[in-house]
C-alpha positions as CSV (number, residue, x, y, z in Angstrom):
1,M,254.1,218.1,59.2
2,R,256.2,215.8,61.3
3,N,259.2,218.1,61.1
4,G,257.0,221.1,62.1
5,L,255.7,219.3,65.1
6,S,259.2,218.2,66.2
7,V,260.4,221.8,65.9
8,V,257.5,223.0,68.1
9,G,258.2,220.2,70.6
10,T,261.8,221.1,70.7
11,I,261.0,224.7,71.4
12,I,258.6,223.8,74.2
13,L,261.2,221.5,75.7
14,F,263.8,224.2,75.7
15,V,261.4,226.7,77.3
16,L,260.5,224.2,80.0
17,I,264.2,223.5,80.6
18,A,264.9,227.3,80.8
19,I,262.1,227.7,83.3
20,F,263.4,224.8,85.4
21,L,267.0,226.0,85.4
22,T,266.1,229.7,86.2
23,G,263.6,228.7,88.9
24,C,260.7,230.6,87.4
25,G,258.2,227.9,88.0
26,D,259.2,226.8,91.5
27,G,256.8,229.1,93.4
28,D,259.6,231.3,94.8
29,S,258.3,234.8,95.0
30,S,261.7,236.5,95.6
31,N,261.8,237.6,91.9
32,E,265.6,237.7,92.0
33,G,267.1,240.1,89.4
34,W,263.9,242.2,89.2
35,S,264.0,245.9,89.9
36,D,262.1,247.3,92.8
37,Q,259.8,249.0,90.4
38,D,259.1,245.7,88.6
39,K,258.3,244.1,92.0
40,Q,255.9,246.9,92.9
41,V,254.1,246.6,89.5
42,L,253.8,242.9,89.9
43,K,252.4,243.3,93.4
44,W,249.9,245.9,92.2
45,L,248.8,243.7,89.3
46,N,248.2,240.7,91.6
47,K,245.9,242.7,93.9
48,P,242.2,242.1,93.5
49,D,240.0,244.8,92.1
50,D,238.0,246.9,94.6
51,P,234.3,246.9,94.0
52,L,233.0,249.9,92.0
53,R,231.0,252.3,94.2
54,P,227.9,254.3,93.0
55,Q,230.0,257.6,92.9
56,D,232.5,255.9,90.5
57,Y,229.9,255.8,87.8
58,E,229.7,259.6,88.0
59,N,233.5,259.9,87.2
60,T,234.4,261.9,84.1
61,Y,234.4,259.7,81.0
62,F,233.1,256.6,82.9
63,A,229.8,256.4,80.9
64,E,231.6,257.0,77.5
65,L,234.1,254.4,78.2
66,S,231.5,251.9,79.4
67,H,229.6,252.4,76.1
68,A,232.8,252.1,74.1
69,I,233.6,248.8,75.9
70,E,230.2,247.4,75.1
71,A,230.3,248.5,71.4
72,K,234.0,247.5,71.0
73,K,234.8,251.0,69.7
74,I,238.3,252.5,69.5
75,V,239.0,255.4,71.7
76,Y,241.4,258.3,71.3
77,L,243.0,259.5,74.5
78,E,245.1,262.4,75.6
79,Y,246.7,261.2,78.8
80,A,248.7,263.1,81.4
81,A,251.5,260.5,81.9
82,R,254.4,261.0,84.3
83,K,256.7,262.0,81.4
84,G,254.2,264.4,79.8
85,T,251.1,264.1,77.7
86,S,250.7,261.1,75.5
87,H,248.3,260.5,72.7
88,R,246.9,257.0,72.3
89,Q,244.3,255.0,70.4
90,V,243.1,252.2,72.5
91,L,240.5,249.4,72.5
92,P,239.0,249.6,76.0
93,E,238.5,246.3,77.8
94,R,237.3,247.1,81.3
95,L,237.0,249.7,84.0
96,F,238.0,248.9,87.6
97,R,238.9,250.5,90.8
98,R,242.0,250.1,93.0
99,G,241.9,252.2,96.2
100,E,240.6,255.6,95.4
101,H,241.3,255.6,91.6
102,I,239.3,254.3,88.7
103,Y,241.3,252.7,85.9
104,L,240.7,251.8,82.2
105,E,242.4,248.6,81.0
106,A,242.8,248.8,77.3
107,L,244.8,247.4,74.3
108,C,247.1,250.3,73.2
109,L,247.1,250.1,69.4
110,M,250.3,252.1,69.3
111,R,252.3,249.7,71.6
112,H,250.3,246.5,70.9
113,Q,250.2,245.9,74.6
114,Y,247.6,246.1,77.3
115,R,247.9,249.3,79.4
116,R,246.1,250.7,82.3
117,F,245.1,254.4,82.4
118,R,243.8,256.3,85.5
119,L,240.6,258.1,84.5
120,D,241.6,261.2,86.4
121,R,244.7,261.6,84.2
122,I,242.7,261.4,80.9
123,K,242.6,265.0,79.6
124,Y,240.6,264.4,76.5
125,L,238.7,261.4,75.1
126,Q,237.0,260.8,71.8
127,V,235.1,257.6,70.9
128,K,235.7,256.7,67.3
129,P,232.5,256.2,65.3
130,N,233.3,252.8,63.8
131,S,233.4,249.6,66.0
132,L,235.6,246.6,65.5
133,R,232.7,244.2,65.0
């Protein structure tokens, strides 16, 4: 057990040294070496959510996704992405608004990453009958 802890401690020490040497933890927001697209995404992610409006609840699929979130159900999506239609199975986490668009934040089971989907780009949605509870 002692060797395991020392290995973990060593890894943590190396990570902290790497952060210090690269300047990642110094509060500098220049994000040197990042692409313009990465900077735009980071800026978007750091924005606060806008409050949902009454008309947002009338959006296509809003009610189905709200119920799927509560029941922790997997949802199948056909999504009109920039590069064409994608087919995803997701575990929805939350609905939120940024500007004039409503988004679904969900764990994509194909990519094993959290993704955000604009509701107006969802072309088909099916809530799977089994929940993850």
